[in-house]
N, C-alpha and C positions, 0 to 999 in steps of 0.2 A: 504494500500500500504506500503510495507516495506521500512524502511529507508535504503538508500544505505550506505554501510560501510564507504565510503569516506566522507559522510555527517553527520555521527553519532555525531561527536564532535560539530556540530553546534546547536544541540538541547539541551535544558536545562536538567539537571539530572531528574527533575520531569516530563518529557514529558509524560510518561505513565499515570500519574495521570491527567495531563491537558487534554490529549486526551480522557480519559474515561469520565471526567466531561463534556466535550463538546458533545461527542457522545451520552452518555446515560443519563446525567443529563439534560443539556439544550435541546438537540435535541430529547430526549425520544426514542432513537434507530431508528430514522427516518431521511432520507436525508433532509437537510435543503435547497436544491436547490429550487429556485422560478422561475417559468416560466414567460415570459413577461406578461401574463394575471393575475399574482399574485398567481396562484395556486402552491401548494407545491408538489414536487416529492413524489410519493407514496411508494418508495423503503424503505424497513425496514430491519434492520440488521438481518442476519440469514435466511431470507426468499428469495423466488425467486423474481428477479427483474421484475417489470411489463412490461418492454420493452425488456430487453435482455434475460430474463429467467435464468440468472446466479444467484448463491447464493450471496446475498449482504453482503459485509464486509464494514461497514461504515469506512471512513477514515476522517482525519482532514486536511483540506487545509489551507494554509497560503495565504491570499488574495494578499499579497505583495511578495510572493515567498521567504520570508526570515524566515527560521526556528528558528532564534533567537528571532523573534518578536511574542511572545505568548500572546499578548493582546487579550482578548476575542473578541473584535470588528474586529480583523484581522483573526479570525479562523472560519471555517465553517465545519460542519459534512456533508459530501457528500458521496453518493454511488460512486463506481468506475467509472461509466459512466460519471457522472458530474464532478468529480475531474479530470479525464483525459481530458474531454472537456475544462475545465477551464485552465489546464496547457498546452494544445496543442500549443497555440500561443507562449507562453513563451519558450517552447522547440524549436519551429521552428526558433525563433530569436536567438537561441544558448544559451539560459539561462541554468542555472544549472538544473539538473534533480532531484533536491531535492524532496523527497517524504515524506509526513507526514501521 
């Protein structure tokens, strides 16, 4: 998910490197979303999503919705489906539409 121009200044200069490390280092190119039963989403970067059929582009979500907080424990590599699901409530409450 692209960073909105008005939010770009909130991200650290090294965001690209942080994002790549999370998505491809830690997550191995696979969505880190966990379902309630503990299984992991099967979506893989560059492949068709097993649910939506869209080509997956892994994104990095900030669990606290603050792009300045780049602690590894606050970041998750998620497919578009799960990143959007996670952010939906935040957006409904009028939160910033920061995208990572």
